[in-house]
Residue, then its C-alpha position, 0 to 999 in steps of 0.5 A: m352917920e358917915t363919919l362915925r362909920e369911917e371912925e369905926v372902920l379905922q378903929l377896926e383896922e387899927d385893932l386888926l393891925r395891932r393883933l396881927e403885929e402881936k401874933l407876927t412879932p414873936l414869929v419873926e423873932r423866932a425866925a431871926v433866932a433860927a436864922v442866926d443859929a443856922a448861920k452859926i452852925a454853918m460857920h462852925q462847919l466851914r471852920l472845921d472843913l477849912m481846918n481839915h483842909i489845912s491839916r492835909h496840906e500841912d501833912t503833905i508839906r511834912r512828908l515832902k520835907r522828910t523826902e527832901s531831907a532823905l534825898n539830901h542824905i543820899p550820896s551822889s554817885r559821881 
């Protein structure tokens, strides 16, 4: 009689674990997909920010080159 109860308990535990796994697996998969999507969005925003930052430096470099070029065309007053 005692052995039968242990087997019943083991069967119930296995059934419970199987049902939990069936319910949790889709939730974990959805959470993983959401995390990947969030990471993609963050990386895209980071790329945009970096491109904007680089663009500002390129604009500054262009202005400095124009200024340098203009200064080189000013005759020295010696």
